Each structure stands twice: as C-alpha cells, then as structure tokens.
Backbone as CSV, one residue per row, in Angstrom:
resi,resn,N_x,N_y,N_z,CA_x,CA_y,CA_z,C_x,C_y,C_z
1,MET,-3.740,2.201,-18.254,-5.100,1.621,-18.256,-6.045,2.632,-17.567
2,SER,-7.371,2.821,-17.970,-8.171,3.691,-17.347,-8.630,3.153,-15.881
3,PRO,-8.795,4.252,-15.125,-9.116,3.969,-13.562,-10.383,3.059,-13.519
4,ALA,-11.262,3.298,-14.725,-12.554,2.381,-14.636,-12.281,0.920,-14.854
5,ARG,-11.584,0.838,-15.802,-11.118,-0.399,-16.385,-10.262,-1.153,-15.076
6,ILE,-9.386,-0.552,-14.490,-8.748,-1.144,-13.267,-9.637,-1.357,-12.152
7,ASN,-10.661,-0.685,-11.856,-11.507,-0.815,-10.763,-12.500,-1.828,-11.090
8,ARG,-12.943,-2.401,-12.429,-13.682,-3.330,-12.555,-12.816,-4.599,-12.462
9,SER,-11.568,-4.804,-12.939,-10.830,-5.939,-12.870,-10.425,-6.185,-11.405
10,LEU,-10.227,-5.077,-10.503,-9.901,-5.267,-9.135,-11.183,-5.814,-8.515
11,ALA,-12.435,-5.398,-8.990,-13.551,-5.820,-8.216,-13.930,-7.462,-8.584
12,PHE,-13.377,-7.728,-9.840,-13.564,-9.358,-10.215,-12.637,-10.053,-9.536
13,HIS,-11.321,-9.643,-9.383,-10.274,-10.417,-8.918,-10.419,-10.641,-7.318
14,SER,-10.881,-9.570,-6.666,-11.209,-9.492,-5.119,-12.481,-10.400,-4.844
15,GLY,-13.509,-10.661,-5.917,-14.622,-11.354,-5.336,-15.735,-10.546,-5.007
16,THR,-15.356,-9.011,-4.980,-16.451,-7.942,-4.857,-17.278,-7.649,-6.097
17,PRO,-18.594,-7.985,-5.749,-19.401,-7.629,-7.157,-19.261,-6.257,-7.508
18,ALA,-19.261,-6.359,-8.718,-19.037,-4.993,-9.340,-20.484,-4.246,-9.533
19,ALA,-20.268,-2.899,-9.786,-21.554,-2.076,-9.903,-22.467,-2.480,-11.073
20,ALA,-23.554,-2.728,-10.810,-24.371,-2.796,-11.930,-24.156,-2.024,-13.099
21,PRO,-24.268,-2.359,-14.328,-23.926,-1.754,-15.735,-24.940,-0.576,-15.946
22,LYS,-24.529,0.577,-16.401,-25.401,1.521,-16.568,-26.116,1.154,-17.742
23,PRO,-27.320,1.664,-17.982,-28.161,1.772,-19.275,-27.193,2.212,-20.329
24,ARG,-27.388,1.580,-21.461,-26.835,1.990,-22.608,-27.290,3.235,-23.368
25,VAL,-26.300,4.140,-23.611,-26.735,5.464,-24.065,-26.378,5.459,-25.577
26,PRO,-27.569,5.775,-26.320,-27.264,5.692,-28.028,-25.974,6.493,-28.354
27,VAL,-25.230,5.777,-29.222,-24.143,6.404,-29.644,-24.490,7.458,-30.688
28,SER,-23.865,8.659,-30.875,-24.122,9.545,-31.896,-23.104,9.223,-32.876
29,ARG,-23.559,9.440,-34.233,-22.737,9.379,-35.312,-21.216,9.819,-35.241
30,GLN,-21.190,11.073,-34.752,-19.984,11.728,-34.351,-19.140,10.928,-33.596
31,HIS,-19.614,10.411,-32.409,-18.898,9.735,-31.654,-18.304,8.300,-32.110
32,ALA,-19.326,7.807,-32.874,-18.818,6.404,-33.678,-17.802,6.708,-34.777
33,ARG,-17.770,7.849,-35.443,-16.783,8.536,-36.143,-15.466,8.467,-35.620
34,THR,-15.441,9.244,-34.363,-14.347,9.510,-33.673,-13.554,8.216,-33.141
35,GLU,-14.560,7.264,-32.734,-13.955,5.956,-32.204,-13.223,5.217,-33.215
36,ALA,-13.855,5.333,-34.724,-13.381,4.427,-35.557,-12.002,5.164,-36.228
37,THR,-11.976,6.349,-35.908,-10.819,7.308,-36.304,-9.812,6.927,-35.295
38,ARG,-10.058,6.691,-33.975,-9.151,6.342,-32.979,-8.581,4.994,-33.370
39,ARG,-9.513,4.188,-33.639,-9.221,2.648,-33.780,-7.952,2.526,-34.869
40,LYS,-8.350,3.184,-36.057,-7.416,3.167,-37.196,-6.093,3.587,-36.737
41,LEU,-6.034,4.855,-35.978,-4.825,5.634,-35.561,-4.074,4.524,-34.709
42,LEU,-4.788,3.945,-33.773,-3.938,3.026,-33.070,-3.546,1.643,-33.814
43,ALA,-4.106,1.336,-34.693,-3.680,0.191,-35.535,-2.521,0.793,-36.291
44,ALA,-2.500,2.095,-36.798,-1.305,2.283,-37.640,-0.123,2.638,-36.786
45,ALA,-0.430,3.188,-35.251,0.524,3.461,-34.460,1.516,2.365,-34.015
46,GLU,0.697,1.121,-33.943,1.463,-0.116,-33.558,1.970,-0.887,-34.795
47,LYS,1.782,-0.429,-35.809,2.671,-0.929,-36.981,3.993,-0.047,-37.163
48,ILE,3.602,1.391,-36.937,4.949,2.211,-37.169,5.888,2.072,-35.877
49,PHE,5.378,2.057,-34.580,6.048,1.740,-33.580,6.832,0.288,-33.944
50,ALA,6.549,-0.601,-34.067,7.118,-1.984,-34.384,8.065,-1.780,-35.704
51,ARG,7.757,-1.066,-36.505,8.833,-1.052,-37.707,9.949,-0.099,-37.409
52,ASP,9.648,1.075,-36.617,10.652,2.237,-36.451,10.891,2.391,-35.097
53,GLY,10.515,1.919,-33.957,10.787,1.902,-32.597,10.006,3.333,-32.225
54,PHE,9.957,3.364,-30.819,9.154,4.693,-30.377,9.829,5.974,-30.676
55,GLU,11.204,6.142,-30.474,11.656,7.221,-30.344,11.708,7.863,-31.879
56,ALA,11.968,6.939,-33.005,12.003,7.339,-34.300,10.917,7.354,-35.075
57,ALA,9.602,6.759,-34.303,8.384,6.843,-35.068,8.053,8.308,-35.257
58,ARG,7.318,8.590,-36.193,6.885,10.004,-36.628,5.346,10.030,-36.450
59,ILE,4.870,11.060,-35.875,3.486,11.339,-36.109,2.954,11.500,-37.375
60,GLU,3.618,11.964,-38.419,3.093,12.012,-39.720,3.064,10.627,-40.392
61,ASP,3.935,9.944,-39.899,3.684,8.318,-40.550,2.740,7.616,-39.936
62,ILE,2.478,7.643,-38.775,1.277,7.341,-38.220,-0.166,7.585,-38.986
63,ALA,-0.044,8.928,-38.936,-1.426,9.575,-39.429,-1.571,9.031,-40.983
64,ALA,-0.466,9.254,-41.582,-0.642,8.821,-43.062,-0.801,7.429,-43.381
65,LEU,-0.418,6.581,-42.578,-0.744,5.154,-42.685,-2.141,4.935,-42.428
66,ALA,-2.892,5.570,-41.472,-4.188,5.393,-41.078,-5.092,6.230,-41.895
67,GLY,-4.492,6.917,-42.813,-5.318,7.576,-44.031,-5.845,8.838,-43.435
68,TYR,-5.208,9.582,-42.665,-5.447,10.962,-41.964,-4.282,11.841,-42.171
69,THR,-4.638,13.175,-41.454,-3.695,14.203,-41.499,-3.046,14.320,-40.041
70,ARG,-2.115,15.116,-39.740,-1.638,15.593,-38.566,-2.560,15.973,-37.718
71,GLY,-3.566,16.700,-38.372,-4.702,17.645,-37.710,-5.879,16.504,-36.935
72,ALA,-5.828,15.478,-37.601,-6.670,14.409,-37.259,-6.110,13.655,-36.159
73,PHE,-4.767,13.399,-36.115,-4.024,12.854,-35.160,-4.201,13.484,-33.629
74,TYR,-3.875,14.843,-33.831,-3.871,15.737,-32.659,-5.270,16.067,-32.243
75,ALA,-6.229,15.697,-33.079,-7.608,15.895,-32.694,-8.153,14.370,-31.682
76,ASN,-7.465,13.666,-31.588,-7.590,12.524,-31.028,-6.532,12.117,-29.860
77,PHE,-5.100,12.601,-30.217,-4.220,12.074,-29.145,-3.359,13.429,-28.987
78,GLY,-2.770,13.803,-27.828,-2.222,14.865,-27.587,-0.779,14.770,-28.035
79,ASP,-0.023,13.741,-28.120,1.226,13.434,-28.434,1.702,11.915,-28.755
80,LYS,2.932,11.753,-29.114,3.165,10.494,-29.442,3.080,9.608,-28.181
81,GLU,3.421,10.074,-26.941,3.356,9.317,-25.917,1.969,8.930,-25.429
82,GLU,0.948,9.712,-25.687,-0.527,9.216,-25.520,-0.912,8.337,-26.434
83,ILE,-0.715,8.172,-27.475,-1.177,7.027,-28.453,-0.506,5.806,-28.055
84,PHE,0.669,6.021,-27.460,1.730,4.856,-27.245,1.153,4.197,-25.871
85,PHE,0.537,5.208,-25.123,-0.305,4.490,-23.620,-1.398,3.896,-24.128
86,ALA,-2.144,4.458,-24.935,-3.378,3.873,-25.260,-3.373,2.557,-26.099
87,MET,-2.327,2.483,-26.915,-1.950,1.261,-27.698,-1.541,0.102,-26.349
88,MET,-0.836,0.426,-25.537,-0.416,-0.308,-24.166,-1.696,-0.669,-23.542
89,GLU,-2.688,0.130,-23.216,-3.851,0.044,-22.507,-4.488,-1.278,-23.347
90,GLN,-4.600,-1.165,-24.650,-5.404,-2.089,-25.252,-4.978,-3.584,-25.212
91,TRP,-3.328,-3.508,-25.207,-2.841,-4.732,-24.933,-3.054,-5.445,-23.734
92,ILE,-3.022,-4.673,-22.501,-3.154,-5.036,-21.162,-4.552,-5.242,-20.774
93,THR,-5.337,-4.610,-21.394,-6.856,-4.739,-21.333,-7.099,-6.467,-21.839
94,GLN,-6.575,-6.559,-23.100,-6.806,-7.996,-23.497,-6.245,-9.057,-22.672
95,TYR,-5.135,-8.778,-22.253,-4.458,-9.757,-21.377,-5.338,-9.837,-20.182
96,ILE,-5.747,-8.889,-19.386,-6.699,-9.007,-18.090,-8.030,-9.824,-18.725
97,ALA,-8.276,-9.487,-19.560,-9.472,-10.381,-20.011,-9.329,-11.685,-20.264
98,GLU,-8.543,-11.863,-20.925,-7.771,-13.557,-20.998,-7.875,-14.108,-19.788
99,VAL,-7.128,-13.364,-18.688,-6.863,-13.993,-17.369,-8.391,-14.262,-16.581
100,GLU,-9.294,-13.080,-16.904,-10.548,-13.410,-16.381,-11.355,-14.616,-16.996
101,ILE,-11.114,-14.812,-18.078,-11.727,-15.858,-18.549,-11.393,-17.157,-18.091
102,LEU,-9.959,-17.389,-18.164,-9.557,-18.698,-17.594,-9.915,-18.760,-16.029
103,LEU,-9.901,-17.927,-15.244,-10.434,-17.869,-13.921,-11.828,-18.300,-13.773
104,ALA,-12.665,-17.759,-14.688,-13.987,-18.035,-14.640,-14.405,-19.317,-15.086
105,ARG,-13.435,-19.699,-15.970,-14.015,-21.240,-16.567,-13.418,-22.401,-15.830
106,ALA,-12.477,-22.060,-14.956,-11.850,-23.096,-13.966,-12.885,-23.512,-13.126
107,VAL,-13.042,-24.644,-12.903,-14.244,-25.308,-12.073,-13.741,-25.468,-10.506
108,ASN,-12.435,-25.582,-10.187,-12.002,-25.705,-8.927,-10.704,-24.881,-8.734
109,ARG,-10.207,-24.886,-7.489,-8.830,-24.373,-7.214,-7.764,-24.850,-7.966
110,ALA,-7.651,-26.054,-8.218,-6.526,-26.711,-8.719,-6.594,-26.435,-10.132
111,GLU,-7.765,-26.201,-10.628,-7.629,-25.916,-12.172,-7.420,-24.576,-12.638
112,ARG,-7.845,-23.744,-11.804,-7.558,-22.076,-11.927,-6.076,-21.921,-11.789
113,LEU,-5.429,-22.684,-10.805,-3.944,-22.490,-10.649,-3.192,-23.192,-11.877
114,ARG,-3.527,-24.176,-12.188,-2.864,-24.625,-13.312,-3.066,-23.904,-14.606
115,ALA,-4.549,-23.358,-14.853,-4.517,-22.206,-16.018,-3.843,-21.208,-16.202
116,LEU,-3.905,-20.729,-14.764,-2.942,-19.278,-14.662,-1.656,-19.636,-14.829
117,ARG,-0.952,-20.731,-14.371,0.240,-21.106,-14.523,0.968,-21.342,-16.261
118,ASP,-0.075,-21.961,-16.593,0.235,-22.169,-18.062,0.328,-20.901,-18.806
119,HIS,-0.919,-19.953,-18.800,-0.955,-18.695,-19.099,0.154,-17.661,-19.057
120,TYR,0.613,-17.968,-17.786,1.941,-17.073,-17.569,3.256,-17.612,-18.195
121,ALA,3.179,-18.708,-18.386,4.435,-19.369,-18.895,4.630,-19.118,-20.113
122,GLN,3.360,-18.570,-20.911,3.422,-18.489,-22.263,3.460,-16.762,-22.582
123,ILE,3.342,-16.118,-21.497,3.428,-14.497,-21.525,4.525,-13.883,-22.491
124,ALA,5.726,-14.529,-22.506,6.826,-13.801,-23.114,6.795,-13.804,-24.589
125,LYS,5.796,-14.824,-25.374,5.753,-14.702,-26.595,5.335,-13.376,-27.303
126,ASN,4.844,-12.543,-26.700,4.412,-11.201,-27.291,5.497,-10.368,-27.552
127,ARG,6.114,-10.597,-28.708,7.420,-10.058,-28.885,7.220,-8.575,-28.930
128,ARG,6.389,-8.110,-29.688,6.147,-6.719,-30.165,5.746,-5.816,-28.858
129,TYR,5.079,-6.384,-27.915,4.622,-5.866,-26.717,6.063,-5.655,-25.807
130,SER,6.570,-6.775,-25.725,7.843,-6.929,-24.671,8.863,-5.865,-25.515
131,LEU,9.407,-5.882,-26.600,10.282,-4.921,-26.828,10.000,-3.553,-27.085
132,LEU,8.656,-3.194,-27.373,8.186,-1.660,-27.303,8.207,-1.196,-25.782
133,SER,7.580,-2.092,-24.852,7.596,-1.665,-23.610,8.976,-1.556,-23.096
134,LEU,9.810,-2.225,-23.248,11.293,-2.062,-22.824,11.922,-0.787,-23.368
135,GLU,11.657,-0.292,-24.843,12.001,0.737,-25.439,11.598,2.002,-24.595
136,PHE,10.232,2.061,-24.352,9.555,3.033,-23.865,9.990,3.305,-22.581
137,LYS,10.512,2.293,-21.703,10.972,2.398,-20.416,12.298,3.149,-20.408
138,LEU,13.160,2.632,-21.402,14.228,3.405,-21.526,14.039,4.876,-21.940
139,PHE,13.277,5.091,-22.760,13.117,6.517,-23.010,12.677,7.285,-22.056
140,ALA,11.540,6.845,-21.324,11.076,7.378,-19.965,12.033,7.553,-19.055
141,ILE,12.882,6.922,-18.689,13.954,7.020,-17.740,14.771,8.370,-18.053
142,ARG,14.888,8.654,-19.104,15.838,9.917,-19.847,14.897,11.042,-20.026
143,HIS,13.536,11.045,-19.735,12.739,12.216,-19.884,11.743,12.178,-18.700
144,PRO,11.923,13.277,-17.632,11.140,13.193,-16.482,9.696,13.124,-16.651
145,GLY,9.249,13.860,-17.596,7.618,13.822,-17.883,7.147,12.555,-18.135
146,ALA,7.824,11.849,-19.131,7.352,10.460,-19.622,7.581,9.661,-18.408
147,HIS,8.698,9.814,-17.465,8.901,9.024,-16.640,7.845,8.926,-15.339
148,ALA,7.328,10.228,-15.164,6.305,10.282,-14.073,5.022,9.723,-14.772
149,ARG,4.667,9.866,-16.080,3.562,9.279,-16.596,3.517,7.835,-16.563
150,LEU,4.773,7.138,-17.037,4.843,5.766,-17.127,4.793,5.282,-15.576
151,ARG,5.313,5.786,-14.596,5.349,5.258,-12.981,3.893,5.327,-12.696
152,ALA,3.267,6.362,-12.912,1.636,6.571,-12.427,0.949,5.237,-13.130
153,TRP,0.981,5.136,-14.528,0.323,4.125,-15.288,0.770,2.683,-14.774
154,GLN,2.104,2.405,-14.518,2.447,1.135,-14.208,2.149,0.867,-12.820
155,ARG,1.975,1.730,-11.894,1.513,1.505,-10.515,-0.184,1.012,-10.843
156,ARG,-0.792,1.499,-11.438,-2.196,1.008,-11.523,-2.172,-0.305,-12.030
157,LEU,-1.177,-0.518,-13.034,-1.405,-1.862,-13.763,-0.677,-2.850,-12.933
158,ARG,0.057,-2.486,-11.824,0.632,-3.343,-10.945,-0.588,-3.746,-9.770
159,ALA,-1.352,-2.777,-9.425,-2.431,-3.026,-8.608,-3.408,-4.096,-9.104
160,CYS,-3.500,-4.189,-10.568,-4.366,-5.306,-11.137,-3.727,-6.918,-10.952
161,GLY,-2.170,-6.508,-11.206,-1.589,-7.861,-10.971,-1.420,-8.385,-9.579
162,ALA,-1.233,-7.184,-8.690,-1.169,-7.898,-7.208,-2.683,-8.187,-6.640
163,SER,-3.935,-7.996,-7.590,-5.174,-8.416,-7.153,-5.183,-9.827,-7.499
164,ILE,-4.567,-10.393,-8.455,-4.694,-11.506,-9.018,-3.927,-12.654,-8.072
165,VAL,-2.736,-11.850,-7.750,-1.898,-12.811,-7.128,-2.347,-12.952,-5.821
166,SER,-3.009,-12.113,-5.052,-3.589,-12.176,-3.819,-4.887,-12.967,-3.752
167,ARG,-5.669,-12.849,-4.882,-6.716,-14.049,-4.910,-6.075,-15.383,-5.023
168,VAL,-5.131,-15.691,-5.846,-4.636,-17.146,-5.874,-3.975,-17.601,-4.486
169,LEU,-3.343,-16.628,-3.835,-2.600,-16.714,-2.689,-3.645,-16.962,-1.760
170,HIS,-4.922,-16.518,-1.560,-6.048,-16.734,-0.497,-6.676,-18.080,-0.794
171,GLU,-6.775,-18.598,-1.896,-7.161,-19.757,-2.069,-6.232,-21.022,-1.743
172,GLN,-4.933,-20.519,-1.878,-3.978,-21.476,-1.380,-3.924,-21.481,-0.002
173,HIS,-4.450,-20.553,0.751,-4.044,-20.359,2.289,-2.471,-19.811,2.400
174,ARG,-2.215,-19.436,1.415,-0.650,-18.710,1.639,-0.579,-17.281,1.578
175,THR,0.861,-17.045,2.368,0.985,-15.676,2.450,2.389,-15.449,2.081
176,LEU,2.951,-14.246,1.855,4.133,-13.917,1.272,4.891,-13.122,2.289
177,PRO,6.347,-13.026,2.156,6.865,-12.216,3.115,7.262,-10.913,2.644
178,PHE,6.633,-10.521,1.358,6.828,-9.479,0.684,5.320,-9.141,0.157
179,PRO,5.172,-7.711,-0.119,3.716,-7.371,-0.713,3.617,-8.057,-1.945
180,THR,2.092,-8.215,-2.267,1.851,-8.912,-3.431,2.090,-8.022,-4.732
181,LYS,2.157,-6.839,-4.742,2.547,-5.990,-5.549,4.095,-6.302,-6.095
182,VAL,5.051,-6.595,-5.144,6.320,-7.113,-5.394,6.445,-8.241,-6.181
183,ALA,5.651,-9.090,-5.841,5.411,-10.585,-6.688,4.917,-10.341,-7.928
184,ALA,3.868,-9.506,-8.215,3.287,-9.106,-9.413,4.523,-8.616,-10.331
185,ALA,5.385,-7.652,-9.700,6.408,-7.032,-10.376,7.526,-7.815,-10.808
186,GLY,7.625,-8.815,-9.697,8.894,-9.865,-10.240,8.356,-10.755,-11.331
187,LEU,7.012,-11.126,-11.267,6.659,-11.987,-12.047,6.621,-11.327,-13.775
188,GLY,6.069,-10.095,-13.798,6.289,-9.604,-15.101,7.873,-9.218,-15.372
189,ALA,8.722,-8.737,-14.517,10.084,-8.457,-14.836,11.017,-9.665,-15.337
190,LEU,10.666,-10.744,-14.725,11.318,-12.123,-14.925,10.980,-12.322,-16.622
191,SER,9.575,-12.329,-16.790,9.112,-12.578,-18.110,9.913,-11.796,-19.302
192,ASN,10.170,-10.498,-18.865,10.511,-9.548,-19.773,12.047,-9.686,-20.120
193,ALA,12.802,-10.061,-19.149,14.200,-10.053,-18.886,14.655,-11.447,-19.712
194,LEU,13.797,-12.579,-19.479,14.100,-14.011,-20.080,13.736,-13.660,-21.649
195,PHE,12.671,-13.057,-21.942,12.466,-12.687,-23.403,13.403,-11.910,-24.068
196,LEU,13.829,-10.943,-23.419,14.951,-10.157,-24.098,16.237,-11.043,-24.345
197,GLU,16.587,-11.801,-23.596,17.729,-12.810,-23.598,17.450,-13.754,-24.723
198,HIS,16.455,-14.234,-24.912,15.932,-14.981,-26.118,16.172,-14.100,-27.098
199,VAL,15.748,-13.104,-27.531,15.754,-12.495,-28.711,17.226,-12.066,-29.015
200,VAL,17.901,-11.931,-27.922,19.523,-11.659,-28.197,20.158,-12.844,-28.925
201,ASP,19.852,-14.036,-28.126,20.574,-15.382,-28.800,19.308,-16.562,-28.485
202,HIS,18.546,-16.756,-29.326,17.747,-17.823,-29.115,18.065,-19.369,-29.002
203,THR,19.160,-19.368,-29.406,19.904,-20.906,-29.403,20.387,-21.034,-28.020
204,GLU,20.698,-20.060,-27.201,21.251,-20.070,-25.846,20.168,-20.224,-24.587
205,LEU,19.097,-19.747,-25.057,17.893,-19.603,-24.298,16.739,-19.818,-25.064
206,THR,16.196,-20.805,-25.251,15.032,-21.472,-26.031,13.480,-20.877,-25.633
207,GLU,12.765,-21.066,-26.424,11.233,-20.778,-25.733,10.867,-21.719,-24.779
208,SER,11.319,-22.976,-24.816,10.765,-24.199,-23.782,11.790,-23.935,-22.662
209,ASP,12.822,-23.200,-22.671,13.534,-22.890,-21.542,13.014,-21.752,-20.614
210,ILE,12.289,-20.743,-21.473,11.598,-19.739,-21.032,10.469,-20.262,-20.138
211,ARG,9.822,-21.115,-20.766,8.415,-21.601,-20.046,8.689,-22.270,-19.104
212,HIS,9.751,-23.153,-18.980,10.222,-23.941,-17.713,10.862,-22.868,-16.582
213,LEU,11.447,-21.944,-16.913,11.889,-21.110,-15.860,10.754,-20.397,-15.344
214,LEU,9.833,-19.602,-16.067,8.727,-19.127,-15.623,7.843,-19.838,-14.757
215,GLY,7.553,-21.059,-15.279,6.942,-22.316,-14.429,7.451,-22.321,-12.962
216,LEU,8.723,-22.287,-13.182,9.321,-22.715,-11.649,9.149,-21.571,-10.706
217,PHE,9.229,-20.306,-11.313,9.193,-19.001,-10.661,7.702,-18.854,-10.290
218,PHE,6.918,-19.351,-10.719,5.300,-19.234,-10.579,5.246,-20.119,-9.405
219,ASP,5.861,-21.372,-9.366,5.610,-22.267,-8.260,6.380,-21.463,-7.182
220,THR,7.378,-20.961,-7.076,7.909,-20.369,-6.003,7.103,-19.531,-5.108
221,ILE,6.502,-18.565,-6.075,5.548,-17.599,-5.604,4.348,-18.133,-4.980
222,PHE,3.607,-19.101,-5.567,2.552,-19.508,-5.229,2.611,-21.046,-4.172
223,GLY,3.738,-21.542,-4.064,3.892,-22.610,-3.359,3.278,-23.954,-3.947
224,THR,3.457,-23.999,-5.327,2.692,-25.193,-6.173,3.991,-25.945,-6.628
225,LYS,3.411,-27.280,-7.188,4.444,-28.126,-7.746,3.670,-28.627,-8.882
226,THR,2.965,-27.797,-9.726,2.235,-28.031,-10.879,3.204,-28.505,-11.938
227,ALA,2.937,-29.760,-12.670,3.854,-30.344,-13.601,3.665,-29.282,-15.147
228,SER,5.130,-29.134,-15.589,5.296,-28.247,-16.826,4.303,-28.530,-18.081
C-alpha cells in the first residue's frame, strides 16, 4: 500500500484531520492512457494469478490477456512481484475503504463495534485474496529480496490495522497487554488460517463455523459480547 494511502487511513482512524485535498490537476491524455493500461494489466494479472498461481504465472500471459506486449508490461511494472503488490494494494485499499464507510455510518459506539465485528467475521470469504497472499508468502520466505519487500509492505499494512484496533479500544476504554499491531496481526492470521482449513475440507469447518470463531476472537480482543 502506498505511504500516502496509509497516512490517509491512519489520519481517519486516529481522528486526526487529514490535510486539505490539493486542487485537481488536469490529467493529460498520455497519463489517462497509462492508467488505462495499468488497469487492464492488473485485471489480467488477477485472472492469471488466480488460474496459475504466483510462481507459475507468466508475464507473457498477463500481457496477452490484457491485449498488450511484454514491452507494455515492463513499461508499467518492473517485474511480476511489482504487479502482484499493486494488485494486493487494490484489494487492501478497497477493504480499508469499506471499513471507513462502516465506521462513518455508525451513529454510536455500540453500532460501530457491531458493524466492525460483522465485517471481520465475513473477511475470510475472499478466497482469491486469501489463497494468493498465502502462496506469495511461501514464495517470499524462500526468496530474500521478495521477503524483504513483503515484510516492509506488511508492516505498513499492519499499521493501518493497529490504528483501527486502537480507535475501537479507545472507545471501549480498554487496553491490551500487548501492542495493537499484535492484535491486528492475530486477527488477520486467524482469519487466513481458518479459511485455509475450510478450503481443505469444508465439511469439517463450515463458513458458519468460521464466522462464529472469528466473532469469538473479536470479542476476546475487544472485550465485547456482541451476538453472532
């Protein structure tokens, strides 16, 4: 996630007024074409990664599906890892935007907490995101360059999660015996682990089971007893 987007999210969740938006600058035709090309390449990458997995996916196939050449790909992305991170950033940005809308719409503390709990209990439904992120983590562990890049990206992401946790805990007048970034990491890790078990055998661990377990863990972190 880009530092600018991270900072905007942190400002929202901490209650600190964000800086006034800068006046819009007219977008040139070249810039518009570049953005359109990037969007098409990202859409194609999502399909190729989902079909072939990260390691097996080929840049040629991504470019071809988008209707471009390898040259067009490299004009917009340095390598396969870069377009993967850009794709993940899109998903995370969308998720944070959804959380922001939930918190902004809630009229009181109890409603905000209930809305956030319900949203978290449904998070494991994004099968494509969960499986691809897991696959890339396994890839990155074996490749030092990718590992360092993933670690830096994930730390920025965790900062956003910790900010949300801190805001909710503050409203609850509650503290934790460990850092909020650890709570954010635990919330995400449990969701991913349960979803993986569900994919392996959905009869032993149903979606309803996952929602129930995630809700209980949420209640443990935030000290709530919200009904499922």
